[in-house]
C-alpha positions as CSV (number, residue, x, y, z in Angstrom):
1,M,104.2,-56.4,210.0
2,A,104.0,-56.2,213.7
3,G,103.0,-59.7,214.9
4,R,105.3,-62.6,215.6
5,V,105.1,-66.0,214.0
6,I,105.1,-69.5,215.5
7,V,105.4,-72.5,213.1
8,L,103.7,-75.6,214.4
9,C,105.0,-78.9,213.0
10,G,104.3,-82.5,213.8
11,P,103.2,-85.7,212.3
12,P,99.6,-86.6,211.4
13,G,97.4,-86.9,214.4
14,S,99.8,-85.5,216.9
15,G,97.4,-82.9,218.2
16,K,98.1,-79.9,216.2
17,G,94.5,-78.9,216.2
18,V,94.4,-78.8,220.0
19,V,97.5,-76.7,220.0
20,A,95.9,-74.3,217.5
21,E,92.8,-74.0,219.7
22,C,95.0,-73.1,222.6
23,A,96.8,-70.5,220.5
24,T,93.5,-69.0,219.4
25,A,92.3,-68.8,223.1
26,R,95.5,-66.8,223.8
27,G,94.7,-64.3,221.1
28,L,96.9,-65.6,218.3
29,A,95.6,-65.8,214.7
30,V,95.8,-69.4,213.4
31,L,96.5,-70.1,209.7
32,S,96.6,-73.7,208.4
33,L,98.8,-74.9,205.6
34,G,96.5,-77.9,205.3
35,D,93.7,-75.5,204.6
36,V,95.6,-74.2,201.6
37,V,95.8,-77.8,200.2
38,R,92.1,-78.4,201.0
39,T,91.2,-75.2,199.1
40,E,93.2,-76.3,196.1
41,M,91.5,-79.7,196.3
42,A,88.0,-78.0,196.4
43,E,89.0,-75.8,193.4
44,R,89.9,-79.0,191.5
45,G,86.5,-80.4,192.4
46,L,87.9,-83.3,194.4
47,P,86.2,-84.8,197.4
48,E,88.2,-84.9,200.7
49,T,89.7,-88.4,200.8
50,P,93.1,-89.4,202.0
51,E,94.2,-90.1,198.5
52,N,93.0,-86.7,197.1
53,V,94.6,-84.7,199.9
54,G,97.9,-86.5,199.4
55,Q,97.8,-86.3,195.6
56,T,96.8,-82.7,195.6
57,A,99.6,-81.7,198.0
58,L,102.1,-83.6,195.8
59,A,100.7,-82.1,192.5
60,M,100.8,-78.6,193.9
61,R,104.5,-79.0,194.7
62,E,105.2,-80.7,191.3
63,E,103.4,-78.0,189.4
64,H,104.5,-74.9,191.3
65,G,107.5,-75.9,193.4
66,E,108.1,-77.1,196.9
67,V,107.1,-73.8,198.6
68,I,103.8,-73.2,196.9
69,V,101.7,-73.8,200.0
70,V,103.7,-71.1,202.0
71,D,103.6,-68.8,199.0
72,R,99.8,-69.0,198.9
73,L,99.6,-68.4,202.6
74,M,101.7,-65.3,202.6
75,P,99.0,-62.7,201.8
76,R,96.8,-64.0,204.6
77,L,99.8,-64.1,206.9
78,A,100.8,-60.5,206.2
79,E,97.3,-59.4,206.9
80,A,97.0,-61.4,210.2
81,M,100.3,-60.1,211.4
82,E,99.1,-56.5,211.3
83,S,96.9,-57.1,214.3
84,S,98.2,-60.2,216.2
85,D,100.8,-62.9,216.6
86,V,100.2,-65.8,214.3
87,L,100.5,-69.6,214.6
88,I,101.0,-71.4,211.3
89,D,99.6,-74.9,211.7
90,G,101.0,-77.8,209.8
91,M,104.4,-77.0,208.3
92,R,106.0,-80.1,206.9
93,Q,109.1,-79.1,204.9
94,P,112.4,-77.4,205.6
95,E,112.0,-75.6,202.3
96,E,108.7,-74.1,203.5
97,L,110.4,-72.7,206.6
98,E,113.3,-71.3,204.5
99,R,110.7,-69.5,202.3
100,L,108.8,-68.2,205.3
101,R,112.1,-66.8,206.7
102,E,112.7,-64.9,203.5
103,H,109.7,-62.8,204.5
104,I,109.7,-63.1,208.3
105,G,113.0,-63.1,209.9
106,D,112.1,-64.1,213.4
107,V,110.1,-67.4,213.4
108,T,109.6,-69.6,216.5
109,I,109.2,-73.3,215.8
110,V,107.2,-75.6,218.0
111,A,107.2,-79.3,217.3
112,L,104.5,-81.7,218.5
113,S,105.3,-85.3,219.1
114,A,103.2,-88.4,220.0
115,P,103.7,-92.1,219.5
116,A,102.7,-93.5,216.0
117,Q,100.2,-96.1,217.3
118,T,98.5,-93.5,219.5
119,R,98.3,-91.0,216.6
120,A,96.8,-93.7,214.3
121,E,94.1,-94.4,216.9
122,W,93.3,-90.7,217.4
123,L,93.0,-90.2,213.6
124,A,90.6,-93.1,213.4
125,E,88.5,-91.5,216.1
126,R,88.7,-88.0,214.6
127,G,86.9,-89.0,211.4
128,R,88.1,-86.3,209.1
129,G,87.8,-87.1,205.4
130,E,91.5,-87.0,204.8
131,D,92.4,-89.5,207.6
132,G,91.3,-92.9,206.4
133,G,92.4,-96.1,208.0
134,D,95.6,-97.9,208.8
135,E,96.8,-98.2,205.2
136,E,96.2,-94.5,204.5
137,F,97.9,-93.6,207.8
138,S,101.0,-95.5,206.7
139,V,101.0,-93.8,203.3
140,R,100.6,-90.4,204.9
141,E,103.3,-91.0,207.4
142,E,105.8,-92.0,204.7
143,R,104.9,-89.0,202.6
144,E,105.1,-86.4,205.3
145,W,108.3,-87.8,206.9
146,G,109.7,-88.0,203.4
147,W,109.2,-84.3,202.9
148,G,111.7,-83.6,205.7
149,L,109.4,-83.3,208.7
150,E,112.0,-84.8,211.0
151,H,114.6,-82.2,209.9
152,L,112.0,-79.4,210.5
153,M,111.2,-80.8,214.0
154,S,114.9,-81.0,214.9
155,Q,115.0,-77.2,214.5
156,A,112.3,-76.6,217.1
157,D,112.6,-74.0,219.8
158,A,110.3,-76.1,221.9
159,I,108.8,-79.6,221.8
160,I,105.4,-80.6,223.2
161,L,105.1,-84.3,223.9
162,N,101.5,-85.5,223.6
163,E,101.1,-88.7,225.5
164,G,98.0,-88.0,227.6
165,S,94.6,-86.4,227.5
166,V,93.4,-83.4,225.6
167,E,93.4,-81.5,228.8
168,E,97.0,-82.4,229.5
169,L,98.0,-81.3,226.0
170,G,96.2,-78.0,226.5
171,Q,98.1,-77.4,229.8
172,R,101.5,-78.3,228.2
173,T,100.7,-76.0,225.3
174,D,99.8,-73.1,227.5
175,M,103.0,-73.6,229.5
176,I,105.1,-73.7,226.3
177,L,103.4,-70.6,224.7
178,E,103.8,-68.7,228.0
179,T,107.5,-69.7,228.2
180,L,108.0,-68.5,224.6
181,G,106.3,-65.2,225.3
182,F,103.1,-65.8,223.4
């Protein structure tokens, strides 16, 4: 495997999708851990709702172990690394990072942060099926922070603070990726 790996972590609605778009524009392949969960949900015949996304993510971990999402991503990651650097979007657990490091020794971690109230507003505007309203946001927050997101973010090689416009986030992302050599 020739490419390098960036792991992007951050709470719901912090702007990970914008960072992923910037990475794509720089030539990185982007793989989403959330897409692994959404694929599982589709295979189970479940519509994309906040409850189904959360329950599917929990069920996958209960049925197959805490690192199942990374394990399912590994074949696609190995293939993508043959031709480019890769950004893994949406890691939420330290166990997932440990599993990834069993296969990829050198992993760069970028954390994305934004105020909770702002993130809730952005999610309400985004309108993705998994987002829901204020109550669903609170449940999702509790679940994802409970998985150890804070511990994962504390290991970051760089932190991007998202408190402005999409354009500002793009500029900050480009600066961070350039500084990290991506």
